[in-house]
matplotlib code that plots the C-alpha trace (Angstrom):
import matplotlib.pyplot as plt

x = [86.2, 83.2, 79.9, 78.3, 74.8, 73.2, 70.5, 67.7, 69.0, 69.7, 65.9, 64.7, 66.5, 64.6, 61.3, 61.8, 62.7, 59.6, 57.6, 58.9, 58.5, 55.1, 53.8, 52.6, 53.3, 50.2, 50.8, 54.6, 53.9, 51.4, 54.4, 56.7, 54.2, 54.8, 52.5, 51.8, 53.5, 56.8, 57.1, 56.6, 59.1, 61.5, 61.3, 61.3, 64.4, 66.1, 64.9, 66.5, 69.9, 70.1, 68.5, 66.2, 62.8, 62.5, 58.7, 56.1, 53.2, 49.5, 46.1, 45.6, 48.9, 52.9, 55.5, 59.3, 61.1, 63.8, 66.2, 64.0, 64.2, 68.0, 68.5, 66.1, 67.9, 71.3, 69.8, 67.9, 71.3, 73.3, 70.7, 70.7, 74.3, 74.1, 71.8, 74.5, 77.2, 75.4, 74.5, 78.2, 79.4, 77.1, 77.4, 73.8, 74.4, 73.7, 70.2, 70.6, 68.0, 67.2, 66.7, 68.9, 68.4, 69.5, 69.6, 69.7, 69.5, 65.8, 67.8, 69.7, 67.0, 64.4, 66.7, 69.5, 68.8, 65.0, 65.0, 67.7, 66.4, 63.5, 66.8, 68.2, 65.1, 65.1, 68.4, 67.8, 64.0, 64.5, 66.1, 63.9, 65.0, 63.9, 64.7, 65.0, 64.8, 65.9, 68.6, 69.5, 72.4, 71.6, 73.2, 74.4, 74.6, 71.6, 69.3, 70.8, 71.5, 73.7, 74.4, 74.1, 74.8, 75.7, 77.1, 79.5, 82.7, 82.8, 85.5, 84.2, 87.2, 84.8, 83.0, 84.3, 83.5, 83.5, 82.9, 80.2, 80.4, 80.8, 77.4, 77.6, 75.8, 73.5, 71.4, 68.0, 65.0, 61.7, 61.1, 58.2, 60.7, 63.3, 60.4, 60.0, 63.4, 66.7, 68.9, 72.0, 75.3, 77.9, 77.8, 77.3, 74.0, 72.7, 72.2, 69.3, 67.4, 65.3, 68.0, 66.1, 68.1, 68.4, 69.2, 71.3, 69.1, 72.0, 73.1, 70.5, 73.5, 72.5, 74.5, 76.8, 76.4, 79.2, 80.8, 84.0, 85.6, 88.1, 90.3, 89.2, 86.5, 84.1, 81.7, 78.8, 76.6, 72.9, 69.6, 66.0, 62.6, 62.3, 64.2, 63.9, 65.2, 65.0, 64.0, 66.2, 63.7, 61.4, 64.1, 63.4, 59.6, 60.2, 62.1, 59.7, 56.8, 58.6, 59.8, 63.4, 66.9, 68.1, 71.2, 70.7, 72.4, 72.1, 70.8, 67.8, 66.7, 68.2, 64.9, 63.3, 66.3, 66.1, 62.4, 62.7, 60.6, 63.5, 66.5, 70.0, 71.5, 75.2, 76.4, 79.9, 80.3, 79.7, 81.9, 81.3, 80.2, 79.6, 80.6, 78.3, 79.8, 78.5, 79.2, 79.0, 80.5, 84.0, 83.3, 85.3, 82.3, 80.2, 76.8, 76.7, 73.4, 75.4, 78.3, 76.0, 74.2, 77.5, 78.6, 75.2, 75.2, 78.8, 78.4, 74.9, 75.8, 76.5, 78.3, 76.3, 77.9]
y = [37.5, 36.7, 36.7, 33.4, 34.6, 37.8, 39.3, 38.1, 34.5, 34.2, 35.2, 32.7, 29.9, 30.9, 30.9, 27.4, 26.0, 27.6, 26.3, 22.7, 22.6, 23.7, 22.1, 24.7, 28.4, 30.0, 29.0, 29.7, 33.2, 33.8, 32.8, 34.8, 38.1, 38.3, 37.1, 33.4, 34.9, 35.9, 32.5, 31.0, 33.3, 32.4, 28.8, 29.4, 31.4, 28.5, 25.9, 28.2, 28.3, 24.7, 23.3, 21.0, 20.7, 21.5, 20.6, 18.6, 20.8, 19.9, 22.1, 20.8, 20.5, 20.6, 18.1, 18.2, 16.0, 13.9, 16.6, 19.1, 17.3, 16.6, 20.4, 21.7, 19.7, 21.1, 24.6, 24.3, 23.5, 26.0, 28.7, 27.5, 27.6, 31.3, 32.1, 30.4, 32.3, 35.7, 34.8, 34.0, 37.0, 39.2, 37.5, 36.4, 32.8, 32.3, 31.1, 28.2, 27.8, 25.8, 22.3, 19.5, 15.8, 12.9, 9.3, 6.6, 2.9, 1.6, 0.0, 3.1, 5.4, 4.2, 3.3, 5.8, 8.7, 9.6, 9.5, 12.4, 14.7, 16.5, 17.8, 19.0, 20.6, 22.6, 23.9, 24.8, 25.4, 26.9, 24.0, 21.6, 17.9, 15.6, 12.1, 9.4, 6.0, 2.9, 0.6, 1.8, 3.7, 7.1, 9.5, 12.6, 14.8, 13.0, 13.3, 16.3, 14.6, 16.5, 13.6, 9.6, 7.1, 3.7, 0.3, -0.8, 0.5, 3.4, 3.6, 6.5, 9.3, 12.2, 11.3, 12.2, 9.2, 9.6, 6.9, 6.8, 3.7, 0.0, -1.7, -5.0, -7.9, -10.5, -13.7, -13.7, -15.8, -15.9, -17.9, -19.5, -20.6, -21.7, -23.7, -25.9, -26.0, -26.7, -23.3, -23.9, -24.3, -24.6, -22.9, -26.4, -26.5, -23.7, -26.1, -27.7, -24.4, -21.6, -18.9, -16.2, -14.5, -11.3, -10.5, -7.4, -4.9, -3.9, -7.5, -9.9, -11.6, -13.3, -11.9, -14.6, -14.4, -13.1, -14.8, -14.7, -18.1, -17.0, -15.0, -16.3, -14.3, -16.5, -16.1, -18.6, -19.4, -20.2, -21.5, -20.9, -20.9, -17.4, -14.4, -10.8, -8.1, -4.1, -4.1, -5.7, -4.9, -7.6, -10.4, -8.9, -9.1, -12.7, -13.7, -12.1, -14.1, -17.4, -17.9, -18.8, -17.3, -14.0, -12.0, -8.2, -5.2, -5.3, -1.8, -2.8, -5.3, -4.3, -3.3, -6.9, -8.4, -6.8, -7.2, -11.1, -10.8, -12.0, -14.2, -14.1, -17.2, -18.1, -15.5, -17.3, -16.6, -12.8, -10.3, -9.2, -5.8, -3.8, -0.1, 2.7, 5.7, 9.1, 10.0, 13.6, 15.1, 16.8, 20.3, 23.5, 25.0, 22.8, 24.8, 25.8, 23.7, 20.7, 21.4, 21.8, 18.4, 16.5, 17.9, 17.1, 13.6, 12.7, 14.3, 12.5, 8.9, 6.4, 3.6, 0.5, -1.4]
z = [-25.1, -27.4, -25.8, -26.2, -24.4, -24.5, -22.0, -24.4, -24.7, -21.0, -20.6, -23.1, -20.9, -17.8, -19.6, -21.4, -18.1, -16.4, -19.2, -18.9, -15.3, -15.2, -18.5, -20.2, -22.0, -20.6, -16.8, -17.3, -18.8, -15.7, -13.3, -14.9, -15.5, -19.4, -22.3, -23.5, -26.9, -25.1, -23.7, -27.2, -28.8, -26.2, -26.9, -30.5, -30.1, -28.4, -31.0, -33.8, -32.2, -31.1, -34.1, -32.1, -31.1, -27.3, -27.1, -29.0, -29.3, -29.7, -29.5, -26.2, -24.4, -24.8, -23.6, -23.7, -26.3, -25.2, -26.2, -24.4, -21.1, -21.2, -22.0, -19.4, -16.9, -17.5, -18.1, -14.5, -12.9, -14.8, -13.5, -9.9, -10.1, -11.1, -8.2, -5.9, -7.3, -6.7, -3.2, -2.5, -4.1, -2.2, 1.3, 1.0, 1.3, 4.8, 4.0, 1.4, -1.1, -4.5, -5.3, -4.2, -6.2, -4.5, -5.6, -2.8, -2.7, -1.0, 1.9, 2.8, 1.9, 4.1, 7.1, 7.1, 5.0, 5.5, 9.3, 9.3, 6.3, 8.8, 10.9, 7.6, 6.3, 9.8, 9.3, 5.8, 5.3, 1.5, 0.2, -1.9, -1.5, -4.4, -3.5, -6.3, -4.1, -6.2, -6.7, -10.2, -11.0, -12.3, -15.0, -13.1, -16.2, -17.9, -15.0, -13.1, -10.0, -7.3, -5.2, -5.2, -2.4, -3.9, -2.4, -5.1, -5.9, -8.9, -11.6, -13.1, -12.4, -13.1, -9.5, -6.1, -3.7, 0.0, 2.3, 4.3, 6.4, 6.2, 6.9, 8.7, 7.1, 9.1, 8.2, 9.5, 10.0, 11.6, 14.6, 12.9, 10.1, 12.7, 14.6, 11.2, 10.3, 12.5, 12.5, 10.4, 12.3, 9.5, 6.1, 4.6, 6.5, 4.2, 1.4, 3.2, 3.8, 1.5, 1.1, -0.3, -3.1, -4.4, -8.1, -9.1, -11.0, -13.5, -14.6, -13.0, -11.2, -7.7, -5.2, -3.1, 0.9, 2.5, 5.6, 7.6, 9.2, 11.3, 9.2, 5.9, 3.9, 2.1, -0.7, -0.4, -3.1, -1.8, -3.4, -2.9, -4.8, -3.8, -5.9, -5.4, -7.8, -7.5, -3.7, -1.2, 1.4, -0.2, 0.9, 4.5, 4.2, 2.7, 5.8, 8.2, 6.6, 7.4, 3.7, 4.5, 5.3, 4.1, 4.2, 4.6, 6.6, 10.1, 10.2, 8.4, 10.8, 14.2, 15.7, 14.6, 16.0, 19.4, 19.5, 18.8, 15.5, 13.6, 14.6, 13.8, 12.4, 11.9, 14.4, 14.4, 10.5, 10.8, 10.5, 6.6, 5.6, 2.4, 2.2, 1.5, -0.5, -1.3, -5.0, -6.6, -9.8, -9.9, -10.3, -9.7, -8.3, -5.9, -4.7, -1.1, -0.7, -1.9, 0.4, 3.3, 2.5, 2.1, 5.8, 7.2, 5.9, 7.0, 10.6, 11.2, 9.9, 12.8, 12.0, 13.3, 15.8]

ax = plt.figure().add_subplot(projection="3d")
ax.plot(x, y, z, "-o")
ax.set_aspect("equal")
plt.show()
């Protein structure tokens, strides 16, 4: 078998990643216990091999090029897998370590995932959790994510999809709003209310509200002077302030509903939900820390009533 990487090249990759993470050749050299010249030679060696520039250099600083950023994320992931494989081979994988990069929507992040992460940290204190809390769909390969939690179905055959839960939807309003506006009794009554909109970040399309009338599932188009994009929680804040009605996940507002600071409307038309799924790439080798987090998350998710 022809060797593609010798020891010198693998060492160059490690020094390159260190320089990229720390933002300089000198600080990387100090961390690695080598000279700045050794780091510079390692980067030059990789650039010559690849035929691309990995850093933009100036007299004051260096920064990764776009190609360098993509290459560093892939190399860092590969080096982490090497380390995991060594621990598994030697039986030293009882104490997991390394970086775990997770993308999660704002709703699920704030109300489901973040509250349970301290428990995962107590079990695995050497695993670093990098959290990307956004409703944007991320690129796994380009951005080196290990896991993502998403609502909408995924058609990508390179992804493994594990269902987490079906999150019930609820329409809410503040007591102050309902004091000035008669609560709707039918779906048609929604036409006379401010129904706060949420625009999908990917397409800008407004999401219809979902209802169930007996056995019939209904998508109802609503209107409002208020529209929110990117962060669904903005709609909850507007509803709490008395701006109008808003449809959101019950787990987001269950405390306010219990306390009476928000009120559920149209409960007779409830029963609809949206699925939350865990996504991660198909791979022959799944790092132990990733497997541990998948097991942890699926065992700790409590399906809302």
